[in-house]
N, C-alpha and C positions, 0 to 999 in steps of 0.2 A: 649393867651400868659400869661395873669395875673393869670389864673387858674393853669397853670403849675408852675409858680413861687410860688404861694401860696401852692401848693401841695409839692413842694420841701422844702419850709420853714417848713411846718408841719412835713414832714418826718424827717428832720434834728433835729428839736426840740424834737419830741416825741421819736425818736429812740436813740439818743445819749445823749442829754442834760437834759432829764427829771429827771434823777437821781440826778443831781446837781441843777436843777431848782425847784424841789418840796419843799425842805426845805426853800428856799428863798421865795417861794409863801406862804408857811405856816406862816413864820415869818411876811410877809407883811399882811396877813389876821389877825394875832393876833394884830398887831399894829393898823390896821384900825378899829378893833372892840374892842379895849381895853377899851374904855369908857363904852360900853355896858357890858363887862365882869365885870368891877369894880362895875357898878350899880347892876348887878345881885348878886355879892358877898355881897354888902352892904344890899341889900334887904333881902337876905337869913339870914344874921346875925341879922338883925332887927327882922325877924320873929322868930328866935330861942330865942331871949331874951324877946319876947312878946311886943316889942314896934313897932308900925307901924306908921311912920310919913308921908310917901309918898303916899301909895296906900290904 
């Protein structure tokens, strides 16, 4: 019974709502990893100027 419910939910999400859900998931991913992205940008800027204070 639960396998059929899970299959129905997966069919509904991936058939109709994935077009609308994908940008939201991408935005959520960016928000979750924003601190790592900021750290990556600051490290790359420090490397380009020749100063390396963290690594």
